[in-house]
N, C-alpha and C positions, 0 to 999 in steps of 0.2 A: 800410446794412443787410446782414446776412449772407446768403449764398446757401445753397442746400440742402446744399452740400458742407461747410459749416462751421457752428459753433454759436457765436453771440455772445450773451453774457449782459450785460444792463444792470441796474444797481441804483441806487437813490437813495432819497431821503426820500419819505414820503407813502404812503398806503395803495394808491393806484392810479396806474399809469403808462400814458398813452394816447399814440398817435402824433400828431405834428403835421401830417403830410401826409395826403393822401387814402387811402382804403382800396383794396385791389386789387379788381378785378371778381370777381363770383361764380365765373366760369369759371376765372379765374386762381387763386382761393382753392382751388377743388376740385383743380386740377392740382397746386398746391403741397402740399396735404394728401396727395394720392395719391403724389407723389414721395417725400414724407417717410416715409409708411408702407411704401412699396416697399422702403426700405432694410432693413426688418426681415424681409422675406420671404427664406426660405432654400430653395434647390432641393434635390432629391434628390441630385444630383451633388455639391453642396457638403457635404451631410450625410455622404455616403459618403466624401468626402475626409477629413472630420473623424474619422469612424470609423476609417479606415485609418491616419491619422496618429497617433491616440491608441493604437491597437493596436500600432503599430510602437514607439512610445515605451515602452509597457508591457513589451513583450518585451525591448527593450534593457535596461531597468531590472532585469527579472527575471534577466537574464544577467550583471548587474553591469557593463554597458557604459555606465554613466552618464558624462555630461560633468560638469565641475565644478559646473555649475548645471543639473541635469536638469530637463526640462520636466514630467516625471511621476515621482514617487517611489513605489516599490512597497515598502511597509513591512510586514515580517512582524509579526503581532500575537500569534503563539504560541498562538493558539486552534486546537486540532488536531481539533476535532469539533463537530458541530452537535447540538442536542438530540435525544434518542430519544423523548421523551414520557414516559419512566419516571422522570425526575428528581424527587426529592422531598426535603423537609427545610426547615429554616428557615435563612435567609441574611440577613446584614446587608449593606447597600449604603451607601457614603459617596460623595456627589456633591459635588465641589468645583470651582467655576468654571463650571458649566453654566448657572447663572442669575445670573452677575455676582457681586455682593458678598454672596452668601449661600451657605450650606452645607446640604445636605439629607441626612438619615439615614433609611433605610427598613428595615423588617423585612418580608421577603418570604417567604411560605410557599408552597412548591411541593408539590402533592399527588400528582404522578405520574399524574394521570388528567384527562381533559377534563370528566368528569361533575361534578367537585367542584373549585371554586376558592375561594381565600381572598383577600379584599381586603388589599393591603399596608397596613401602618401606616407613617406618615411624619411627620417633623417638620422644619421649616425653621428654621435659625438664621442671624441676620444677623451678618455678620463685621464687627467694628468697623474703622474706617478705620486706627487705629493698628496693628492686627494685619496688615492688608493691606500696610502699608508698613514693618512692623517686621522682626524677624528670622525666619528660617525656623523656628527652634525655637518661637517664639511662635505661629506659624500652626498648626503641627502639634500643639502642646500644646492649642491651642484646639479643633482637630478631635477630639482624644482626649477632651477634656472634654465636647464635644457628644455623642460616642458614649456616654460614661458616663451623661450626663444623660438621653439617650433610653432607655437600657436601665434606668435607675432608674425611669423613668416607665412602662415596659412590662416588668415583672419576667419573667425567664426562668429556667429551671432552670439549675443550676450545670453548665455544659457549655462545651466549646471551641467558640466561635462562628466561623463562616467568613464572611469579608468580601470583597466585591468593591468595588474602588476606581475610581470614574469621575472622572478628573482631566483636565479639559478645557483643557489647555494644550499647546503644541508640545513633544513628547517624543520621545526615541529609545529605543524599546523593544528590549531584548535578551533578554527572557524573559517568560513569562506574568506573573511577579511581579517583574520588573526593568525599570525605566523611568527614564531620565535626563531631567530638565527641560532643554530647549534654551533657552527664554527665556520670561519672564513676558509676559502680555498682560492685557487687560481691567482695567487699573488696579492689578494686583498688582505689588508691587516688594519682596518679602521677600528679605532678604539671606541669602547662604550656601546657596541652594537650586539656582540654575542650575549645571548640570554635575553634580548629585548625583542619586542614586537616590531618588526621592520615596517609593517603597514602603518602603524601609528607614527613611527619616525618619519615616514614619507608624508603622512598627513600634516604633521607639525611643520615640516619644511615647506610644504605648499602654502600653509597658512602664513608662515613667516614671509614668504615671497609675496603673497597677497594680491597677485595680478589677476588670477583667474579662479573661478569657483569650480573646483575639481573634486569629485566624490570618488574615492578609491573603493570600488565595489568588490573586487575579487583579487586574491593572490593565487596564481596559477603556475604549476610546473609544466615543463615542456611536453611531458607525456600526456597529461590531461589536455593540454592545448592541441596535441596531435589528434586525439580522439574527437574533440569538439570541433576541430577545423575540417573534419572529413565531409566531403560533399554527400548530401543525403541521397540515398538510393532507394531501392525497393524494400530494404530491410534495415532495421535499426543498427547504427554504428555504436556499439557499447563496449568496445575494447580499443585501447590505444597502445601501440607497440613502437618503441623507439630503439633502433640499433645505430648508434652514432659512435662517438668516442667511447661511451659506456652504453649500457642497455637497461631498459626499464619497461614496465607494462602497467597499465591501469585498466579497470573494468568496472561496470555498474553492478554492485552487489546489493542484495536485499538488505535494507538497513537493519532489520531485526537480527541479522547474523553478525553484525559488527558490534561487539561488546562495548567498544570505546564510545559508541554513539549514544547508547541507551535510548534507541528509537525502536518502535515496533511496526512502523508503517513506512512505505516508500522505498526508494533506492538511494544509494550513495556511491559515488565513485571512490574506489579504493586504489591507492598506488601500491603496487606489489614491488617492493625493493628487492628484486630477485638476484641482483648482482652479487649479493652477499651469501647466496645459497651455498652451503658447504657440507652437505650430507656425505660423509666419507663412504658409506655403504653404496650410495648411488653414484657419486662422482669419482670415487677412488679408481674403479676399473677403467675409466676413460681418461684419466690424467696421464700425460706422457712425461718423459724426462724433460722435454722442452717446456712444458707448462711449469714444471717445478723450477727450472732454471730461470724462466721469465719472472715467476713470483719472487724468487730469491733476490733478484736484482731490482725489483720494483720499489716504489716509494713506501708501499704499505704491505710488506711481506705477510702472507697468511690471511689477508683480507681480500674480499671481492674475488674469490677464486672462480666463481661461475662467470662473472663479467670478463675476467681475463682470458676466457676461452671463446668469447663471443664478440666483445666490444671492438670497435674499429681502432681504438687506441693501441690495441695489442696484436691484431692480426698480422700487421707488417713485421712486428718484432718476432712473432712465432715463426713466420716464414724465414726471417733472417737467421734465427737460431738453427733451423733445419738446414739451410744452405751452408752455414758455417760447419755444421756437423758433417755433412756429406763431403764438403771440400776437404776437411781435415782427414777424412777417411779415404781420400783419393777418388771419390766417386764423381765429383764435379770439378770443373775448371782445372783439370789436370793435377788436382791436389793442391792448387794454389788458393790462397786467401788474399785479402788486402786489409790495410788499416781501416779503410772506410767500411768494409763489410764487417770487420770485427767491432766497429763502433756501435754502441747501443742506439736503437731507434733510427738507424740509417736507412732502413726500408720502411716506408709509410703505407697507410691504407691506400692512398692514391696510386702508389707503385704497384701494389697487389692487384688493384682493379685494372690497371692498364695492362699488366702482364697476363691477366686472365682473359682479356678481350679476345673472342674467337677470330675476329677479322685482323686486328693489328697487334695481337699479343706477342707474336714471335719477334717482330721488329722492336717492340717496346722492351722485351726482355734484353735484347742486345744493347739497346740504348741505355737502359737503367743500369745494367751490370757493368757496362763500360764506364759509366759515370762513377761507379764504385771502384774503378781501377782493376777490373777483371777482363779477361779475354775469353768469353764463352764460345763454345762450338755449337753446332746445330743440335747435337745430342744434349748438350747442357741446357739449351733453351727449352727443349721439350720437357726435360726433367724438372726444371724450375717451374714451368707451367703446371706440371702435375703436383708439385709441392703446394703451389698457390691454391690449386683446386682442392687438394686434400684438406688443407687448413680451413678454407672457407666453407667447404661442404660440411665438415664437422661442426663448425660454428652455427651454420644454418640448421643442422639437425638437432643440436642441443637447444637452440632457441625454439625450435618447433616442439620439442618435448616439454619445455617449460610452458610454452603457449598452450599446448594440449592440456596441461594441468589446469590452467586458468579457464579454458573452455569447458573442461569437465566440471569444474566448480560451478561455472555459470549454468550449465545444463542441469546439474543436480539441484541448485538453489531455485531454478525456475520449474523444476519437476517436469521437464519436457523430454519426450522420447527422442525427438529430432530437434536439435538446436539450429535455428536459422539466424546467423549473426554476421555482421560486417566488422572487420578489423581494420582500423586506420593505421597505416604504417608511416614512419618518418625516420629521418636520420640518413647520414651519408652512406652507410653500408647498403641500405635499400636503394638509394639514389644511384649509386655507382657500381653495384654488383647485381646485374640481372640474374646471374646464376643463384645468388643467395635467396632471392625471392622465390624462384622456381623450386629450389630444394626445400625451402621452408614449407611451401604450400603442399608439395608432394608428401612430406613427412607428416604433416598435420593430418592429411587424409589417411595415411597409413595407420596412425595411432588412434584417430577418432573418425572411423568411417561413417558413424551415425550422425555426425555434425555437418551441416551445410554452411561452410565458411567462405566468405569472399573477402579479398584483401583490396583495400582502396587507399591509394597514396593520399596522404593529408596535404592540404594546401597551406603552407606556412603556419605550422602549429604555434610557433612563438608569437606570431602576429595576429593573423585571422583567428586562429584557435583561441587565443587569449581574449580577443574581442568577443568571440562567440560565447565564451564562459560568462563574460561580463553582460552580454546581451541576454543570455538565458536567465542570469540572476536578476537582471532588471525586469524581464518579462514575468518571472515568478513573483517578484515583489509587487509588481503592478496588479497581477492577477490575484495575489493574496489580498491586496487592499480591496479590490472589487468584491471578492468572495466574502470578506469580513463585513463589508458594507451591506451586501445582499442578505447575509444571515443575521445581522445585528438585531433586527426586529424579532427574531426567534429566540434570542438569548434573554430569557425572563429573569429579572432579579427578584430579590426578596420582597421589595416594596410592591412590585407589580403583582406578584403572586398573592400578597396580602390583600390587595385591592380586589382581586378575583374572589378570594375567600369571603371577603366582606360583602361583595355584591351578591354572591350566591346565598349567603346567610340571609340577607335582606329579602331576596326573591323567595326563599323558602317560607319566611314568615308571612309575606304577602299572600303567597299561594295557599297556605294553611288557613288564612283568614277568609279566603274567598275573594280577595282583592285582585286587581289586574297584576299579573306576574307572568314572566316567561316560563316559570316552573308551575306545572299544573297541580302537583302535590296530591295525587289521586289516592283515596283510601282503597285498600285491597281487601279489607274486612278479615284480614289475618290478624288475630289479636294476641297471639303468643308464639314463641319459638319452641321447638322440642325441648322437653326437660329430661329425656332419657327413659321415661316410663311408658312411652308409646309401645303398644304391642298389637300384632294382628296381621292379616293379609289384606292388601289393598290393590286395586287396579289403578293404573295411570294411563292416560292417553296423551300423546304428544303430536300435535298437528302444527306444523310451521313451514311446510314446503311440500314438494311433490312426493316425499316419502312420509309415511304416517306410522307411528309406533304404538303398540299396545304392550303394556308391561304388567307383570305380577310382581309386587314388591312385598316381601315378607319381613316384617320388622319384629325382631326378637331381642332378647336382652344382649346388648353389646354387639349386635350385628344387623346388617340389612342385606338381604339377598334379593337379587333382581333377575327375573327371567323376562326376556322381551322378544318380540317378533316385529319385523319391519314389513309393512305392506305399502305397495305403490298406489298412488291415486292417478288413474288415467286422466289425460288432458280433457277428454270429453266429460268426465265427471267433475273435474275442477272448474270447468267453464260451463257446466250444464245448469240444472236447477238445484236449489238448496236442498230440496227433498232427495234428489239423487245422491248428493254429496253425503248427507247425514245418514241415509240408508246404507250407503257403502261403508261408512265408518262403523255402523252397528254390525253389519255383516262381518267385518274384520274382527270386531270384539267377540262375536259369537264363535267364529273360527278359532280364535285364540283360546277361548274358554274350553272348547271341545278338545283342542290339542293338549291343554293342561289339566283336563279332568275336572273342570270347574263348572260344567253345565248345571244349571238349576240353582247355583249359589248367587246370592245377592251381596256382592262385596262393595264396600265404599269405594267411590271412584273420584279421582282428581283429574282435571282436564287442563293440560297446558295448551293454551290457544294463543299462538304467537302472531296475532294480528291486532291492529289498533282497536282497543275496546274501551268503553266507559263502564266501569264496574259499579253496580248498584247494591251489590251484596256479595257474600262469599260465593254464592252459587248463581249470580246474575251478572252477565256481561253483554253489553250492547255493542255489536260490531259496527264500528264507524265506517270503515272502508276496507275492501280487499287489497292485498298487495301480493307480491311474489308469484304473479301469473295466475292467481285464483280470481274467478269472476262469476261464482255461482249465484244465480238470480234468487231474489226473494230473501236475502240474508242481511244485507246492510240495513242498519237501523233496528235489527231484531236481536232478541236475547238468544245467544248461541246455545246456552244451556237448555233453554226451552226447546229449541230446534232439535237438540240431541235427545231430549226426553220424549219428544213427539215421535222421533224415529224409533226409539225403544218401544213406545206404546204400539206403533204400527207392527212391530215384530211379534208382539203379544207374548209369546212363550218366554221371552227374555225378561229378567228382572235385574235392573242395575240401579244403584243408589248414587246418583251424581251429587257429591258433597261440595265440590269447590271447582271454580275456574281460576287458573293460576297463571300469573305473569312469569316469564322465564327468569327475571331478576329475583323475584320473590322465591321461586323454586331454588335458585342458587343459594340464597341465604338460608333457606330451610334445610337443604341437603347438608350444608356445613354445620348448621345449628344442631343437628343430631349428634355430631361428634364433639362439638364444642358449644356448651350452653351459653357462652359469652358472645356467640356470633349473632349480632343484631343489625347487621348491614349486609346488603347484597350489592355486588358490582359486576356489570358486564362491560368488557372492553374487547369487542370483536369487530365484526362488520359494522355494527352500530355500537352505541354505548348507552347505559342507563344505570340508575342506582335506586335502591329502596332502603328503608331503615325503620326501626321501631320508634314511633313518636308517642308522646304522652297524649292520650285521647282528649284531654282537656284543651289541647291546642288545635284540635281538628274541628273547625267550625261546621263542616258539612255533615258531621256524624254526632248524634246526641250522646251525652255521657261525659262525666268528668273524672272517672277513675279508669285505670287500666291503660293498655297500650293499643296502638293501631299501626300496622305496617303500611307505610306510605310509599307508593310508586311515584318517584319524583319526575319521571320523564325528563331527565336533565339534559338530554340531547338538544332540547329547545332552548336551553339557557342562553341568554344573550340575543334572542330574537327581537328583543325590545331595544337593541342598540347598546346594551351595557358592556358588550365586549368589543365595541368599536375601536377602543384605544389599542387593542392587541391585534386587530385584524390587519393583514398585509395585503398588498395588491395580488399576491398569489392566492390567498384565501378568497379574495373577491372573484378572481377568475374561475376558481373551482366552484364557488357558489353559483355564479351566473350560468355555468354550463350544466348545473345539476337539474334534476326533475322538479325540485322545490326551492327555487331561488328565495333567499331571505329567511328560510326556515332551517331549523336544526343547526344553528350556527356553532354551538359548542361541539356537537357531534362531528361537524365537518372539520374541526381543528384537532380531533382526538382519534376518531375511529378508523378502523382498517379500510373502510370503503373509500376514504378520501386521502389518506396520507400519501399514497403512491402518486395520486394526481397532483398534490401540492409539490412533491419532489419534481415531477415531470415539468411543471410550469417554471420552477426555479431553474432547472437544467436548460430549458428553452431560452430563458432570459440570459443566462451565463453564456450560452452558445452565441446568442445574438451580439454579445459584447466581445466575442473572440476569446473568451476565457476557457471555454470547453471545446473539445473536439475540433480544434484549429478553426473555430468559427464556422464550420460546415454544418448546416442544418440537414438533418436526415428525415426521411419520411417517417421513420420509426418514432421519433420524438413528437411528431405532429399528431400521432394516433392517440386518441383519448383512451385512457385506462390501460395503456400498454405497459406502464410501470406499476406492477402489482405491489401491494403493500408487503406481500411475503418476501419481495426482493429486499426490502429494508431489513427484515430480520436476517436474511441470508448474508447481505453485504456487511452488516454490523456485527456479525458473529466473530468473536475473538479467535475462534479456531481456524478461520479462513485466512489464507495467505493472500497477498495482493493479487497474485496470479489468478486465484479462484474468483476474486471480486471482478477482475477483468473478464474472466470467462462468462460470468453471469451477464455482464453488460454486452459482451460481444454476441451472446446468444440472442440479444434483443436487436441485433443488427447495427450496433454502435461500434464505430472504429475509433479506438481510443488509445491513449498512452498511459503510462503509470501515473503521471501527474493528474490526468483526467480521472482515473480510478480513485485516487486519493481525494480529489475534490468532490466527486460523487459521494464518497463515503462521508465526508464532512457535511454535505447537504442532508443526507439521510439521518445522520446523527442529530443535526440541529432540529429537523422536523419532528423526529420521534421523541427527542428530549423535551421539546415544548409540549407535545401531546401528553407525555407522562407527567410533566409538572402541572399542567392544567387539571389533569385527572386527580393528581394529589391534592391540589388546592380545593377541588370539589369534595374529596373525602374529608379533608381537614375541616371544611365548613360543617359537614354533617356530624362528625364525631364531637366537635366543639359544642355544637347545639345540644347534642345528647348529654354531654357533661353538664352544661349549664341547666338543662331541663331538670336534671336530677340533683342539682345543688352540690356537686362533687368538686373537691379540689383536684382530684386525679381520677381519670376514667380508664379502666382496662376493658377493651372491647376487641372483638374479632370481626373481620370482614370476609365474607365468602365471595370468591371471585371466579368468573368464568369468561371465556372469550379467547379466540386464537391469538389476538395481538398481545394480550397480557401473558398468555401461556408460552407463546413461541418466540416472541422477541427476546433477544439475549439480555437486554438491559432495562426493558420497560418496567418490570415489577420492582426492580431495585430503585429506580428513579422515583416511582410513585411513593414507595415507602419512605425514601429519604426526604421527599417534599412534605409528606405528612408529619414526619418527626420535626421538621423545621417550623412548620406553620401551626402545629398543635402540640406544643411541648409538654402539656399537662395530660396528654392522652397517650396511653400505651396501646398501640394498634398492632394486631397480628393479622396477617393476610393468609387466608386458607384457600387453596385451589379446590374448586367444586368438582365433584364427580357426578355427572349426569343430573344437573339441576332440573332439567325439563322433566325427566322421568321420576327419579328418586325424590326430587323436591316436591313434585306434585303429589306424590303418595304421602309425603310427610306433612304437607299442608292438610291433607285429608285426615291423616292420623291425629294431628293436633286438634283439628276441629271435632273429631269423634271423641277425643279425650275430654275436651272442654264441655261438649254436649252431655257426656255421661256425668261429669262433675256437677253440672247445673241441675240434672235430674235428681241426683242424690241430695 
């Protein structure tokens, strides 16, 4: 007779087999029963090892570190989104292989609302044996005829029908609608199908049938259908768990973690083929003699070890093996067995469920065992129920440990402290074993107390779930078309950029001649860039907002040292009289000189004055109008250098030599020019945008002279104000322009600079929301608020280092309720808007450097551009896109972009230093 460590099965003729020797004592029987049941008890430590082992196997598979025979396969299903709850329409579903030798066709209507649901129509067709064993063409032609017969019986309007295909055989899926059959199972042996794309075979059969226009949208397995068929609750359903004859799970993984996908954004449903999990270190301690006996007698010994401890196909057989073992040891049925009990698979999942039922279980035990030719006593019935409970409890606990591994993976990939998630459940084990569900939930809570998990029964995963996958795919495809149509005007091609370059070039020429042009091409009276010989101490003033800076800039051989002090300008001064303002500025200069021990020294001074001016000379600038909250009286229309000198004169004891008034774009060029003598262009791309460059003096009609150079302030933000950019302007640009303080002006700047890009994005998001593409079509007050979407958000959202979760967090902080799909589309909108801005900027730079090359009659020009501005410096891709566009449009120019350091301060000092150098040279 076998010991507890082994299972010996005896068989023979006759209805009942009873022992020839005496029975064990009751105390021995109790101990034998206890020892037997003890084998199915699993400790928390053992469950944690299984959880850790499976998680490790999952992560190795995700990274593509599979062994030749991986213990867990992580298969992409190419389902990229879960339902929104807005899906609607009519969908066909074809189920093949789910119920053995039959085929099911369903017509599923999704209403897009919880309040109204429509029962699906379905019809089952028996597949003839000769079709199951015939050619692949026979099988798929049979399926196509069944589809036509179903549609004939349920007339529909003449429309293109979308179909989801549930094909329940081992497949290798390479796309949502691409799946290759690995091998037939379940009695099917159709020739010419293994190794072929079954979706394509079905499409060809439908075309041969020719009766209806049917588009096969998606190939779906039952686990994914379970997840997708789950009713939407308060939390996302992103895990599907099936425990039926076999067991499997799927979940929504971050696409960047799935090596097989080669995607870096979004999510993708991964099918975890965990039935094959076979970590000896983790599973070995919980394998019993009964598991080994079951495996040995199975069709695939040594395979699917984990599934054989959980799946409904095996639970009844495990119970049978235990009952045989206890009977043969004289613990059950008076030591008697029967031929039926000794026959493999004589106890099924349904029997175990019935015997476990708290209300009717005892009666069911007697009925089922008597049907097996046994005569159980009351004590036998109780022990049989305990066996059923032990086997099923262990199955639920092992399933929970595996599910905990999936949830831990989900929690880690989302970087969430507390994971809130719903798990859709399906399969007969869940449906017929209430205890299984309770034990599973309790064990998950034990292993992952920090996760908030709810379990929701799926509604017909094979039917409604497959239809939902199809509906989601159709929704995503429709939304993709709308998104692409919306963003198409922002995708500028080479020809369009060449036109922009040519238009700007023409506008530059007209502006230099003094003709009507959207480019003013203002002389700055800066006639040279630094040559490295500049030396000395210089003062610089930087006035451009409520803070005012005074700087001491010491230019020595090979270095520039800067000391600066920030002073505030009170609102009463900024909006008082001009005399008050400039007296305050001089007071600040005097204070700075005293702090730095410069009192009594008359240092050359450069004045960066960042307000609109008309420059008449290097040290003459007429203020056109105040901006940025300044409104000091008596200044507009006046020379601000003269106003500063008058304030110095009023102070009497102070001597200051104001040499130059400087535009910040020129200061940027000059600050970079000190380090690189080839820097002859300045570019600002921040809140606003502008450019300057060194033009041949002979081309500047407003300034006398035919030799030498002159730095031209292009004021290129106004480019296109004459309508020359109309072909590129979108309805979103028009909306932003109309809502601005200067409609119709600064059109180029409004397509490029940081002040406007966020607003363009906001208007696009509003448009997409109104079409139901974003945020489930629900308009929020947030998006209605002007300037709520800051341009800095574009830089943050487009950062390569941000995971999609962080992108969502940025948008949720704005009060937007969104899905991962929404986050991806917002990212694409941001990319389109910022890419166009960078390309337009690059087209402008290309126009300038090409003009400089032709001015000098060069085949090739090597030049540097000094750049400043938060958009250029902080956006993760802007600078690269500008540079790439310039290379494409100006292939004969080698352009280097240099980021400026303190163009307003250092640049102003260097303009002054160059002016002093040139003045000294002219005196010599």
